[in-house]
C-alpha positions in Angstrom: 44.4 22.3 5.2 43.2 23.3 8.6 41.5 21.0 10.9 38.7 22.6 12.9 38.3 19.6 15.2 35.0 17.8 15.6 32.0 18.9 13.5 29.2 20.6 15.3 26.5 18.4 16.7 23.1 19.0 15.0 20.2 18.4 17.3 17.4 16.1 16.1 14.6 17.7 14.2 11.3 18.2 16.2 8.5 16.2 14.6 5.5 18.1 13.2 2.1 17.6 14.6 0.9 15.3 11.8 4.1 13.2 12.0 3.6 12.2 15.7 2.2 8.9 16.6 -1.5 8.9 17.0 -3.1 6.3 19.4 -5.5 5.2 16.7 -2.8 5.0 14.0 -2.2 1.2 14.5 -5.9 0.4 14.3 -6.3 2.7 11.3 -3.4 0.9 9.5 -4.8 -2.5 10.3 -8.2 -1.4 8.9 -6.6 -0.2 5.8 -4.6 -3.4 5.3 -7.8 -5.4 5.8 -9.8 -3.2 3.3 -7.1 -3.4 0.7 -6.9 -7.1 1.1 -10.6 -7.6 0.7 -10.7 -5.3 -2.4 -7.8 -7.1 -4.0 -9.5 -10.5 -3.4 -12.9 -9.3 -4.6 -11.5 -7.8 -7.8 -9.5 -10.9 -8.5 -12.7 -13.0 -8.0 -14.6 -10.7 -10.4 -11.9 -11.1 -13.0 -11.8 -14.9 -12.5 -15.6 -15.1 -12.7 -15.8 -13.1 -15.9 -13.0 -15.1 -17.6 -14.0 -18.6 -16.5 -17.7 -18.7 -15.7 -19.0 -15.9 -18.1 -16.5 -17.0 -20.9 -15.4 -13.4 -21.7 -12.2 -13.0 -23.7 -9.1 -12.4 -21.4 -8.4 -9.1 -23.0 -11.9 -7.7 -22.8 -12.6 -4.8 -20.4 -14.7 -7.1 -18.2 -11.7 -9.2 -17.3 -8.7 -7.0 -17.7 -10.1 -4.0 -15.7 -10.8 -5.9 -12.5 -7.5 -7.8 -12.9 -5.5 -4.6 -13.1 -7.4 -3.2 -10.1 -6.7 -6.4 -8.1 -3.0 -6.2 -9.1 -2.8 -2.5 -8.0 -4.4 -3.2 -4.6 -2.2 -6.2 -4.1 0.8 -4.1 -4.9 -0.3 -1.4 -2.4 -0.9 -4.0 0.2 2.5 -5.5 -0.3 4.1 -2.0 -0.1 2.2 -1.2 3.1 3.2 -4.5 4.7 6.9 -4.0 3.9 7.1 -0.3 4.8 9.9 0.6 7.2 8.6 2.4 10.3 
């Protein structure tokens, strides 16, 4: 085998316009986190209200639909909080 020495150095890729940091990006992300948190809590509250106060069956659409929505928004919130940037 022949050794050609050191491999060529590849320059870093130039970021595209939509990949570059925007000054309002941090505020927009904070607003999204807040909105997702509020929606998750509200849907969890609706599911709890329908199950406990309104005495609906746990597997009825009135309880399970907002519970699934709350779980989805909570998962999205968790994913956004733990993203690597």
